[in-house]
GUMARVEX-502620 format. One record per residue (C-alpha): residue in one letter; x, y, z. Coordinates in steps of 0.1 Angstrom, whole numbers, padded with zeros to 4 digits, always signed. Example, Ala and Ser with C-alpha at 12.3 -4.5 7.8 and 13.67 -1.06 7.14 Angstrom:
<nodes>
A+0123-0045+0078;S+0137-0011+0071;
</nodes>
This chain:
<nodes>
M-0126-0235-0300;G-0144-0266-0291;F-0167-0276-0263;K-0141-0296-0243;T-0110-0285-0261;G-0098-0249-0260;D-0077-0230-0285;F-0039-0232-0277;P-0015-0207-0289;P+0000-0220-0322;V+0035-0223-0309;D+0061-0251-0306;T+0059-0260-0269;E+0095-0274-0272;T+0111-0242-0281;F+0087-0214-0273;L+0099-0208-0238;D+0134-0203-0250;L+0124-0173-0269;P+0131-0138-0256;L+0103-0125-0234;R+0094-0097-0257;E+0089-0122-0285;R+0067-0144-0263;I+0046-0113-0253;R+0042-0104-0290;I+0030-0139-0300;L+0006-0144-0271;A-0008-0108-0275;L-0016-0114-0311;Y-0032-0147-0302;W-0053-0131-0275;A-0065-0106-0299;E-0081-0133-0320;Y-0089-0160-0293;G-0087-0145-0259;F-0077-0170-0233;G-0089-0198-0257;T-0110-0213-0229;P-0130-0244-0240;K-0167-0236-0243;M-0173-0262-0215;I-0160-0237-0190;H-0183-0211-0200;T-0211-0235-0199;I-0201-0244-0163;Y-0203-0207-0154;L-0236-0203-0171;V-0251-0232-0153;K-0238-0219-0120;V-0254-0185-0126;L-0287-0200-0139;V-0292-0228-0113;L-0273-0218-0081;Y-0277-0181-0084;M-0309-0172-0102;I-0331-0202-0097;G-0317-0209-0062;G-0318-0174-0051;V-0354-0168-0064;A-0366-0201-0050;V-0353-0192-0015;A-0365-0156-0016;T-0399-0165-0027;A-0404-0196-0005;T-0394-0178+0026;S-0415-0146+0019;G-0447-0161+0005;A-0442-0142-0028;G-0440-0172-0050;P-0441-0196-0067;F-0406-0189-0080;W-0414-0198-0116;D-0441-0172-0119;V-0421-0141-0124;T-0452-0120-0126;Q-0460-0128-0088;W-0426-0117-0074;W-0405-0094-0097;N-0417-0063-0081;E-0421-0076-0045;P-0398-0055-0021;I-0389-0084+0001;V-0378-0105-0029;Y-0355-0076-0039;Q-0341-0075-0003;K-0335-0112-0002;L-0318-0114-0037;V-0293-0088-0023;L-0288-0110+0008;W-0284-0141-0013;T-0258-0123-0035;V-0238-0112-0005;L-0240-0147+0009;L-0226-0164-0023;E-0200-0136-0028;A-0187-0140+0008;I-0185-0178+0005;G-0166-0174-0027;V-0188-0192-0052;A-0199-0160-0071;G-0173-0135-0084;S-0136-0144-0087;W-0144-0181-0090;G-0131-0208-0112;P-0105-0209-0141;L-0112-0175-0154;A-0103-0160-0121;G-0071-0181-0119;K-0087-0208-0098;F-0081-0241-0116;K-0079-0267-0090;P-0098-0262-0068;M-0121-0237-0084;T-0132-0221-0050;G-0112-0197-0027;G-0133-0177-0004;A-0145-0198+0027;R-0116-0221+0022;Y-0094-0191+0031;F-0115-0171+0053;G-0127-0201+0074;Q-0092-0215+0081;P-0070-0202+0109;G-0035-0195+0098;T-0042-0181+0064;I-0030-0147+0053;R-0051-0118+0066;L-0047-0082+0052;R-0060-0054+0075;P-0071-0022+0056;W-0058+0004+0081;R-0028-0001+0104;R-0042+0024+0129;V-0073+0005+0138;P-0069-0011+0173;M-0069-0048+0176;T-0061-0055+0141;D-0024-0062+0143;G-0008-0090+0124;D-0012-0107+0090;T-0024-0142+0102;R-0060-0153+0105;T-0070-0164+0140;M-0099-0182+0155;L-0115-0148+0162;D-0113-0140+0125;V-0129-0173+0116;I-0156-0170+0142;L-0165-0135+0129;Y-0166-0147+0093;L-0186-0177+0101;G-0210-0156+0121;F-0213-0132+0092;L-0224-0160+0070;A-0249-0173+0096;S-0265-0140+0102;L-0269-0135+0064;A-0286-0169+0062;V-0309-0161+0092;A-0320-0128+0076;L-0324-0145+0043;L-0345-0174+0056;A-0367-0156+0081;P-0402-0146+0069;G-0409-0110+0064;R-0427-0085+0086;T-0451-0057+0074;T-0445-0022+0085;A-0465+0009+0086;S-0445+0027+0059;L-0448-0003+0036;L-0485-0006+0040;E-0489+0032+0034;A-0473+0028+0001;L-0485-0006-0008;P-0518-0014+0011;D-0522-0048-0005;N-0488-0061+0003;T-0488-0093+0024;S-0452-0106+0022;G-0437-0076+0042;L-0400-0068+0044;V-0370-0083+0060;R-0370-0076+0096;P-0347-0047+0104;A-0334-0063+0136;L-0322-0093+0117;L-0300-0070+0096;I-0281-0056+0126;A-0258-0086+0130;P-0248-0088+0093;I-0240-0051+0092;V-0220-0051+0123;L-0201-0083+0113;Y-0196-0068+0077;V-0177-0040+0094;L-0159-0060+0119;C-0147-0087+0094;G-0136-0059+0070;L-0116-0041+0097;R-0098-0073+0103;D-0094-0083+0067;K-0101-0061+0037;T-0102-0092+0015;I-0134-0105+0030;F-0151-0070+0029;L-0142-0066-0008;A-0150-0103-0018;A-0185-0097-0003;R-0187-0065-0022;G-0192-0045+0009;E-0187-0010-0008;Q-0221-0017-0026;Y-0242-0041-0005;L-0234-0027+0030;P-0251+0005+0022;A-0281-0013+0008;L-0284-0034+0041;V-0282-0002+0061;F-0310+0013+0040;F-0331-0019+0046;A-0325-0016+0083;V-0331+0020+0091;L-0351+0037+0064;P-0390+0038+0059;F-0402+0021+0028;T-0403+0049+0003;D-0370+0064+0015;M-0355+0029+0012;I-0365+0027-0025;V-0352+0062-0033;A-0320+0055-0015;A-0315+0022-0033;K-0319+0043-0066;L-0292+0067-0055;L-0270+0038-0047;I-0271+0022-0080;V-0269+0055-0099;I-0239+0065-0080;V-0223+0031-0087;W-0229+0035-0125;I-0219+0072-0126;G-0188+0065-0105;A-0179+0037-0129;G-0186+0059-0159;V-0165+0087-0147;S-0135+0064-0138;K-0134+0056-0175;F-0126+0092-0184;G-0090+0095-0197;K-0068+0073-0217;H-0069+0038-0201;F-0104+0025-0207;T-0100+0023-0246;N-0073-0004-0240;V-0097-0025-0220;V-0124-0030-0247;P-0104-0049-0272;P-0090-0076-0250;M-0125-0080-0234;V-0142-0084-0267;S-0115-0108-0280;N-0121-0130-0249;S-0158-0131-0254;P-0173-0166-0264;T-0203-0148-0278;M-0182-0130-0305;P-0179-0157-0332;F-0163-0135-0359;T-0126-0130-0359;S-0130-0101-0382;I-0150-0081-0356;K-0123-0089-0329;R-0095-0077-0352;A-0115-0045-0361;H-0110-0034-0325;Y-0073-0032-0332;R-0056-0005-0352;D-0038-0026-0378;F-0037-0062-0368;P-0012-0079-0365;R+0013-0050-0370;D-0003-0026-0345;I-0028-0039-0318;R-0034-0006-0301;P-0071+0002-0300;S-0088+0012-0332;G-0114+0040-0337;L-0142+0014-0333;A-0127+0003-0299;S-0127+0041-0288;F-0163+0044-0300;M-0174+0014-0281;A-0154+0025-0249;H-0165+0060-0247;V-0199+0060-0264;G-0212+0024-0256;G-0194+0025-0223;T-0186+0058-0206;T-0215+0078-0222;V-0241+0050-0213;E-0229+0048-0177;V-0231+0085-0171;I-0261+0097-0191;T-0285+0068-0188;P-0285+0066-0150;I-0292+0104-0148;V-0322+0098-0170;L-0334+0070-0149;L-0331+0090-0117;F-0351+0120-0130;S-0374+0107-0158;T-0411+0107-0151;D-0419+0096-0187;R-0429+0060-0188;W-0415+0053-0223;L-0383+0072-0217;T-0377+0053-0184;L-0385+0020-0203;A-0359+0028-0229;A-0333+0037-0203;V-0340+0006-0183;A-0336-0015-0216;V-0303+0003-0223;M-0288-0006-0188;V-0301-0042-0188;I-0283-0047-0222;F-0253-0030-0209;H-0250-0055-0180;L-0258-0085-0201;F-0232-0075-0226;I-0206-0073-0198;T-0218-0108-0186;S-0214-0122-0222;T-0177-0112-0224;F-0168-0132-0192;P-0143-0108-0179;L-0114-0124-0160;A-0128-0116-0125;V-0161-0132-0138;P-0185-0110-0118;L-0214-0125-0134;E-0238-0126-0106;W-0231-0089-0098;N-0241-0080-0134;I-0273-0102-0134;L-0283-0086-0101;F-0278-0052-0114;A-0299-0059-0145;Y-0327-0071-0123;L-0323-0041-0099;T-0327-0017-0128;V-0360-0033-0137;F-0372-0035-0101;L-0363+0000-0090;F-0372+0020-0120;L-0400+0001-0136;G-0415-0015-0104;F-0413+0019-0085;P-0411+0046-0111;D-0405+0083-0103;S-0440+0091-0115;G-0455+0067-0089;G-0441+0087-0060;Y-0405+0072-0058;G-0386+0100-0073;V-0355+0116-0059;F-0376+0145-0046;D-0401+0122-0029;M-0377+0114+0000;S-0390+0124+0034;S-0363+0150+0038;P-0339+0168+0014;W-0313+0168+0040;L-0316+0130+0042;T-0311+0129+0005;V-0281+0152+0006;T-0265+0131+0034;I-0270+0098+0015;V-0256+0113-0017;A-0226+0127+0001;A-0219+0093+0020;L-0223+0073-0012;A-0201+0097-0032;F-0173+0100-0006;F-0151+0071-0014;P-0155+0073-0053;V-0146+0110-0052;L-0117+0105-0026;G-0106+0074-0046;N-0103+0094-0079;L-0083+0122-0062;R-0061+0099-0039;P-0062+0063-0052;D-0036+0054-0028;L-0060+0058+0001;V-0090+0039-0014;S-0093+0005-0029;F-0102-0001-0064;L-0138-0012-0057;P-0150+0015-0033;S-0136+0040-0059;M-0161+0024-0083;R-0133+0019-0109;Q-0147-0013-0123;Y-0135-0022-0158;A-0119+0012-0161;G-0084+0001-0171;N-0070+0026-0145;W-0061+0001-0119;A-0034-0005-0094;S-0015-0034-0109;A+0016-0054-0105;L+0039-0080-0121;W+0059-0104-0100;A+0093-0117-0113;F+0110-0147-0097;A+0147-0159-0102;P+0147-0193-0118;G+0133-0218-0093;A+0123-0192-0067;E+0085-0193-0074;A+0083-0229-0059;K+0091-0213-0025;L+0055-0200-0024;N+0043-0236-0021;T+0060-0239+0013;I+0035-0215+0029;A+0017-0232+0057;H-0021-0233+0059;R-0023-0223+0022;P-0054-0240+0005;S-0041-0238-0030;L-0007-0242-0048;N+0007-0218-0074;Q-0015-0217-0105;V+0011-0234-0127;D+0012-0262-0101;Q-0025-0265-0101;L-0024-0269-0139;L+0003-0297-0135;A-0019-0314-0110;M-0047-0315-0137;G-0023-0333-0160;Y-0010-0305-0181;D+0023-0308-0196;P+0048-0285-0179;A+0054-0264-0210;V+0017-0261-0217;A+0011-0251-0181;E+0037-0225-0183;I+0025-0211-0216;T-0011-0209-0203;M+0001-0188-0174;Q+0022-0166-0197;Q-0011-0157-0216;T-0021-0137-0185;I+0010-0115-0186;A+0004-0109-0223;W-0031-0099-0214;R-0016-0074-0188;A+0007-0060-0216;M-0024-0052-0237;H-0034-0027-0211;S-0018+0006-0205;Q-0002-0001-0171;G+0014-0034-0184;R+0037-0015-0207;G+0051+0005-0178;L+0054-0024-0155;F+0073-0044-0182;S+0095-0014-0188;L+0106-0014-0152;L+0113-0052-0153;Y+0136-0048-0183;K+0155-0021-0165;H+0159-0038-0132;I+0164-0074-0143;P+0190-0079-0171;E+0183-0117-0171;L+0146-0112-0174;D+0143-0137-0203;S+0152-0165-0180;W+0131-0154-0151;T+0095-0164-0144;V+0071-0134-0146;R+0036-0137-0132;E+0004-0114-0134;A-0001-0104-0098;E-0039-0104-0099;F-0039-0140-0109;A-0010-0150-0086;C-0024-0135-0054;N-0057-0154-0059;S-0038-0186-0047;L-0025-0168-0017;I-0056-0150-0003;G-0084-0166-0021;F-0099-0136-0040;N-0090-0108-0064;F-0110-0085-0086;G-0083-0066-0103;D-0075-0046-0073;G-0037-0041-0068;H-0043-0030-0031;L-0048-0068-0024;H-0013-0075-0035;N+0006-0043-0023;R+0034-0043+0003;D+0013-0058+0030;L+0009-0091+0011;I+0045-0090-0001;D+0057-0086+0035;A+0033-0113+0048;V+0046-0137+0022;Q+0082-0127+0028;A+0078-0133+0065;R+0067-0168+0058;V+0090-0178+0030;G+0122-0158+0034;F+0132-0150-0002;A+0169-0140-0006;P+0176-0106-0020;G+0171-0106-0057;E+0149-0138-0058;W+0115-0121-0060;I+0111-0086-0075;V+0077-0069-0078;V+0069-0039-0099;W+0038-0022-0086;V+0018+0008-0098;E-0009+0028-0084;S-0040+0039-0103;Q-0039+0074-0120;P-0054+0103-0101;I-0081+0119-0121;H-0064+0153-0120;K-0028+0141-0130;G-0013+0126-0161;T+0011+0102-0144;Q+0010+0071-0124;A+0033+0064-0094;Y+0051+0031-0092;M+0074+0011-0068;V+0100-0016-0075;I+0101-0038-0045;D+0126-0065-0036;A+0107-0088-0012;A+0138-0092+0009;L+0150-0056+0008;G+0118-0036+0005;V+0111-0007-0018;I+0142-0001-0039;E+0128+0025-0062;R+0099+0049-0065;G+0089+0070-0095;T+0063+0079-0122;W+0056+0076-0158;E+0034+0095-0181;V+0002+0076-0189;A+0004+0090-0225;D+0036+0072-0230;A+0022+0038-0217;V-0009+0042-0239;D+0011+0050-0271;A+0035+0019-0267;L+0029-0015-0283;P+0024-0044-0258;W+0056-0060-0265;L+0076-0027-0264;P+0095-0031-0297;D+0109+0004-0292;G+0122-0003-0258;P+0109+0006-0223;I+0088+0037-0219;P+0104+0067-0200;H+0099+0070-0164;T+0111+0095-0136;V+0127+0081-0106;T+0118+0101-0075;S+0137+0080-0049;R+0160+0050-0049;H+0172+0026-0021;D+0209+0026-0019;D+0211-0012-0022;E+0200-0024-0056;P+0187-0061-0056;V+0213-0088-0061;V+0197-0102-0092;R+0207-0138-0095;A+0219-0150-0129;S+0200-0179-0146;R+0208-0213-0135;
</nodes>
């Protein structure tokens, strides 16, 4: 892999696309195991510069300059200043909402242009996805001027709170008598909180893009709690995020996440280490014992045990060790450049770990038992844990992110299959800021075969995860001519339609399919979607749907997670078993290849 030139799969571009789909998946999955996406290091450098200059230096400079806690280059002056912490959270929300933080750039499926976010959320006529049908005044799937005004108002309110000077409070001075920078004024947080909710009720994409499941509670704590309670509540928030993510990794899925993630890391220079994460490369690329250890000791155990230590430790050295573990944990995730590229989120969490648990240690009066009321503590814990608990029991009711299922491998997922030539119809959607990803690559000068093979790398990546084997099994069953069809990874594909995705299949469920169908009008059998829900924590199955965009759901059923995990990515032994629970009378009219 060079700085400007990436590693391309060692295939004959003239003949590769004529191979059976199973063989293409096998070749590309083996390639991914050694090289990942093969992205040139220039792309990673762009991400690092964005994080360092725009996010870190820019955020600290703004936070310190507007609060008198600087200068920004003197870390010792501001690292434990409460208002800097508050403003760095606001800065992160602002960048996420604009679309220049997570889910940005080529690693998130945005090639040209690299930004979604505001280009979609700030334009009338784009697709809008409401979270709940029963909420009044949210009908429709088209963004209106009201939506644009709410969104722009949300950005403006964040900017006002970010740029305004702080104000001291009695509770702050009681805890920190020498503090002169104050806190963000609670009155300035009312508008961002209200607009967070209103934007989210109108369009779940904005709420999730702005990471409302984590930052909205923080803003509420800033606005309504006295200082000590605010710090303890912030600790409870970050601990529940960590533990929720750790618990979501229980089960069989997460082990399959680690090898492809390590393989895609530009900081992992040794091919031998990448291969060691697979059972018997190249014959068997299911996860090895090393991958299982990294997943459930380096991952699950760290995310569950270490936060508990941080929450209750009063020993300085034990706390310091636990802080170091969690900082390294987040820096490791950052170093792998996961496909949704939530780099800013990981950097913020590394800083929050230091700020909350070293800057305001339990031994200094900021422990979980130092909150002003035990009932307040119980209420906050119950509120923060509600959606993670519900999401693990009923994943169909709660989106992937509020369920705290980051990186877990247990995701709602989908593959889109288009009859030959049908995918191009997506480009006819009006008010769409981006073209299909393959067309973005063509606009950048890629050869058509190279562009197509690049996009097929993403479906090979999906096949390396447990749910991918089930989804491909359904496609082979329902589309006899699948070798000649175009298959797309839905997480990437929906990015070009709604401007954001983070591995959340709820962003490309029936609502998005129906919205696209209303605008395009695919004929029966032209666009087939296989979609699967996350596995409930108490069941061994996942529930799937097969959807014809023109006909609706044509089949529902389940498969055993154990069967999906045991299969090789390219399904050499054939599709995994599945149980049909209902079937539409009209099977799709699958068009033969032309």
